[in-house]
DRENVEX-664444 format. One record per residue (C-alpha): residue number from 1; x, y, z. Coordinates in steps of 0.5 Angstrom, whole numbers, plus 500, padded with zeros to 3 digits. Each point is the difference from the previous one (the first is absolute). Layout:
<recs>
{nr:NUM; X:X; Y:Y; Z:Z} $
...
</recs>
This chain:
<recs>
{nr:1; X:614; Y:397; Z:691} $
{nr:2; X:495; Y:500; Z:506} $
{nr:3; X:495; Y:506; Z:500} $
{nr:4; X:501; Y:506; Z:503} $
{nr:5; X:495; Y:504; Z:504} $
{nr:6; X:501; Y:507; Z:503} $
{nr:7; X:495; Y:503; Z:504} $
{nr:8; X:501; Y:508; Z:499} $
{nr:9; X:497; Y:507; Z:501} $
{nr:10; X:502; Y:505; Z:495} $
{nr:11; X:503; Y:505; Z:505} $
{nr:12; X:505; Y:495; Z:503} $
{nr:13; X:507; Y:501; Z:500} $
{nr:14; X:502; Y:493; Z:502} $
{nr:15; X:495; Y:497; Z:495} $
{nr:16; X:504; Y:504; Z:494} $
{nr:17; X:507; Y:497; Z:503} $
{nr:18; X:497; Y:493; Z:500} $
{nr:19; X:497; Y:501; Z:493} $
{nr:20; X:507; Y:503; Z:498} $
{nr:21; X:504; Y:494; Z:502} $
{nr:22; X:495; Y:495; Z:497} $
{nr:23; X:500; Y:504; Z:493} $
{nr:24; X:508; Y:500; Z:501} $
{nr:25; X:500; Y:492; Z:500} $
{nr:26; X:495; Y:500; Z:494} $
{nr:27; X:495; Y:497; Z:505} $
{nr:28; X:493; Y:501; Z:497} $
{nr:29; X:495; Y:501; Z:506} $
{nr:30; X:492; Y:501; Z:501} $
{nr:31; X:499; Y:506; Z:504} $
{nr:32; X:494; Y:501; Z:504} $
{nr:33; X:498; Y:507; Z:502} $
{nr:34; X:497; Y:500; Z:507} $
{nr:35; X:500; Y:508; Z:501} $
{nr:36; X:492; Y:500; Z:498} $
{nr:37; X:498; Y:493; Z:501} $
{nr:38; X:498; Y:499; Z:507} $
{nr:39; X:498; Y:492; Z:499} $
{nr:40; X:507; Y:499; Z:497} $
{nr:41; X:504; Y:503; Z:506} $
{nr:42; X:496; Y:496; Z:505} $
{nr:43; X:501; Y:494; Z:496} $
{nr:44; X:507; Y:501; Z:500} $
{nr:45; X:500; Y:502; Z:508} $
{nr:46; X:497; Y:493; Z:501} $
{nr:47; X:505; Y:496; Z:496} $
{nr:48; X:506; Y:503; Z:502} $
{nr:49; X:499; Y:503; Z:507} $
{nr:50; X:502; Y:507; Z:497} $
{nr:51; X:497; Y:506; Z:498} $
{nr:52; X:506; Y:504; Z:497} $
{nr:53; X:502; Y:500; Z:493} $
{nr:54; X:503; Y:497; Z:496} $
{nr:55; X:499; Y:493; Z:501} $
{nr:56; X:503; Y:495; Z:495} $
{nr:57; X:499; Y:493; Z:499} $
{nr:58; X:504; Y:496; Z:495} $
{nr:59; X:496; Y:494; Z:499} $
{nr:60; X:497; Y:498; Z:506} $
{nr:61; X:505; Y:502; Z:504} $
{nr:62; X:499; Y:507; Z:504} $
{nr:63; X:506; Y:504; Z:500} $
{nr:64; X:498; Y:506; Z:504} $
{nr:65; X:502; Y:507; Z:498} $
{nr:66; X:505; Y:504; Z:496} $
{nr:67; X:505; Y:499; Z:505} $
{nr:68; X:499; Y:492; Z:500} $
{nr:69; X:501; Y:500; Z:493} $
{nr:70; X:506; Y:504; Z:500} $
{nr:71; X:503; Y:496; Z:505} $
{nr:72; X:499; Y:493; Z:496} $
{nr:73; X:503; Y:504; Z:494} $
{nr:74; X:506; Y:502; Z:505} $
{nr:75; X:501; Y:493; Z:503} $
{nr:76; X:500; Y:497; Z:493} $
{nr:77; X:493; Y:496; Z:501} $
{nr:78; X:495; Y:504; Z:495} $
{nr:79; X:502; Y:496; Z:494} $
{nr:80; X:499; Y:493; Z:503} $
{nr:81; X:493; Y:502; Z:503} $
{nr:82; X:498; Y:503; Z:493} $
{nr:83; X:502; Y:494; Z:496} $
</recs>
């Protein structure tokens, strides 16, 4: 299974929603809290062009946010991406 990284903040309901989906699927993930890490948030914005959280990566693929992750699941494409 590919490595999953999720950039989050503790007070973000979309982050919680994305993590719950991954947990239901039994997917281990690395969580990077950018709430008090301005440098990490800046790197995230430079790498994705987005300043919002969550931002999810599966391997080298930038999935996007929670809605994007859930759309992949609904389309039946998430499992293949995780392999």
